N, C-alpha and C positions, 0 to 999 in steps of 0.2 A: 793470099795477102801480096802476092808478087805484083799483081795488077794495080794495087793500091800504092805501093812504093814507087812504081814507074810513073804513076800518074799525078802525083802531087808536085804543085808548083807554088812558089812564092813570087808574086809579081809586085813591083813598085809601080803605083800608078801615077803619081805625081811626076817624079823625075826619073824615068827608067835608066838613063845613062850615068847618073851620079848618085853616090852615096846609098847605094842598096844596103839593107840591114843584112847582118850575119845571123843565121839561125839554126835551129835543130828541132827536131820531133822529140817531145818529152814522153807523151803517152797517146795511146791510141785504144779506143774501145772502153769497155768497163771491166774493172776488176782484173787488171793485168793482162789486157790485150783482147778480151773476149768481145765478141760483136756478132749481131744477127744480120744476115743478109736482107736487103730491102728494108732495113729499119734504121732510123736516125742514129748515128753514132758520134761519139765525141772524139775529137782530136786536139791535143794540146800542143802548142808550138811556143818555143822560147826564142825571142829575138834580142839582139844587142845593136843598138844604134851606131851607125858609123859617122854621123854628122851632129854638130851641136844643136841644130835646129830640129823642130818637130817635122815628121814626115808622114804624109797620108799615104797609106799602103793598102794593098787589097791581098788579102790571104785567100788563095785560090786552090781548090782541090779539083782536079780533072781526072776523069776515068771514063772507059767505055761502057755502055749499056750492053744488054743481051744482043742487040742488033748491030753493035759495033759503032754506034753514034757516041760522040762525046758528050758526057754530062758534065756540067760546071756548078760548083757550089762556091759562093764566094761571100766573104765578110769584109766590109770597109773598116779598117783600123787606122788609129793614129798612134805613131810610135814617137814617145817623148824624146827629146833631143838628149845627146851624151852629156854636154856641160861639164865634161872633164872627167867624170867617173865612170861613164859608159855602162851603167848597170843594165842587166838583162830584164826583160819584160816578158810576162806569160800571157798568151791569148788562147782562147778556147773557140773552137769552130766546130759545127755538126754538119754531117753529110749522110748520105745514104749509100752504102757500099753495094756495089753490083755483085750478083752471085756468080758471074763469069770468072 
């Protein structure tokens, strides 16, 4: 699991220098963190907007495969703007954990 935590990134695709979202990992895998290597696995992320306008972001999971080459799994998302209350929003993405 250490490879996974070190390799996860959240990148802002539209405006990288301004207003990136704040976030945290909510859940990983199935049934309390269980997962199977080389099989699609769920990852839930909670984001909080920092700007009033909508943001086009990219949820990106990066990890090394068995050869040491980076694998990237990404999901384009739209984070709804804060508009005063700054509610958090949950997003699910899926990736294949490496057995390394």
